[in-house]
N, C-alpha and C positions, 0 to 999 in steps of 0.2 A: 942294335943287332938282335937283341932278344925278341923284340916285336916282329922283326922280319922273319925270324925263325918260326915264331908262333903262326904268322900268316901263311908261311909256306907249308908248315905241318897241317894246318887246317885245310888248305887247298888239297894237299895230297890225301888226307883222310876223306875228303869229299869225293875225290876221283876214285879212290878205292871203294867207297860206299856205292858210287854210281855203277862201277863195274860189277860189283856184287849183285846189284839190282838187275842189271842186264843179264848176267850169267844165270841167275835164278829164275828169270822169266817174269819178274815182277813188273816190268815195264809193258807187258802185254795185257791190256785190259781184259781180254777174253779169259786169260788164266785166272784173274781175280774173280770175274763173274762166275766162272766154273766152280771156284772154291765156295762161293756163296749159294750155288744151286744144289742144295742138298738132295732134292728129289729127281734131279736130271743127271747131267754129266759132271758129277762132283769130282773135283781134283784136290786131293788132300795135301799136295806138295807145299802149299803155303804154310801148313802147320810146321814143317821142318824149317822154313825160313824164319817164321815167327819164333820158334823154339831157339834157334841159333841166336837171334837178336836178343831174346830175353836172357839167355845165358851170358852173352857179352855185356848186356846192360847190368845184370847182377854183379858181374865181376867189376865193372866200372864203378858202380855205387859202393861196393866193398872197398875198393881202393880209395874212393873219395872220402870215406869215413876215417881213413888212416892219415889224411893230409890236412894241413891247416891253410895251405895256399895252393893255387893252381900250378900245374907242371912248369909253366913258363913264367912264374913269379906273381901273376895277378891275384886278385882276391877271388875266392870261391863264392859263387852265388847259388846257394842251395835253397830250394823252396822249403818253407817251414810249415805252410798250411797243409793239413791232412784231412780237412773236412770235405764233405761232398756238398758242393754248393749248387744252387739253381743254374748259374751260368756254366758250370762244369757239365751238368747233365744235358742242358740244351746244346752246348757245343759238341758233346759226344754224339748226340742224336743227329745233328746236322752233319758232322764228320762221317758217321756211318751211312747216312742217307746218300751223301755225295759219293762215297766209296762204292756203294751198291749200285747207284745209277750209272756212274761213269766208269767204274772199274779202276780208278786211280786213287791213290792217296798222295799227299804232297811230294814226298821224295821221288817216287817213281814218275810222277807227272813232270817234275822239273827235268829229270833225266830224259824223259820221252820228248820233251820240247826240244832238247838238244839234238835228238835224232830226227826231228822234222815232223812229228805226229801232230796234225792239226787239231785233233780232238783233245790232245794234252794241252795245247796252247789255250784253247777255249777254257779248259778246266783251270789252268793256272791263272788266267785273267779273272775268271769268276771267283777263284779262291782269294786272290789279292783284293778284289773289290769287296768281298765279304769281310776280310780282315780290316779293311779301311773303314767300312760301315760300322763294324763292331767297335773298333777303336773310338770312332766319333760318338757312338751311342754311349759307351761307358764314360767317355770324357764329359759329355753333356750331363749324364746321370750323376757323376761325382760333383759337378758344379752346382746342381740343384739340391744336393743333399746337405 
């Protein structure tokens, strides 16, 4: 029963997140590209979306520090690494470049696929291929080490 409730709550949180992305306009790649265009038609509204997300994230991490287990009983998997590694920097650069070229990041792209945007589908397929390639590369690298 607990597992079903957990899955249902995860689904509802995802739907809520998707609606938030649609309402805020983050599924419109042109809005993102306008945010990145500082010398042209700059649109600062993404700052408010990011600010809201950061505040919610901070509240979530604060609550996380007060708990020893997940809300629905499972173990908490909290990252412990705090160093800035080469893969982190390279991944951040690739993420930023993809965001700047396509106007999508993963969450809004997945929501946009659901609304039938072909550009978003291409982005999600490329993103999944990149994730698969990265996973294979690191798995091969670990075996050789």
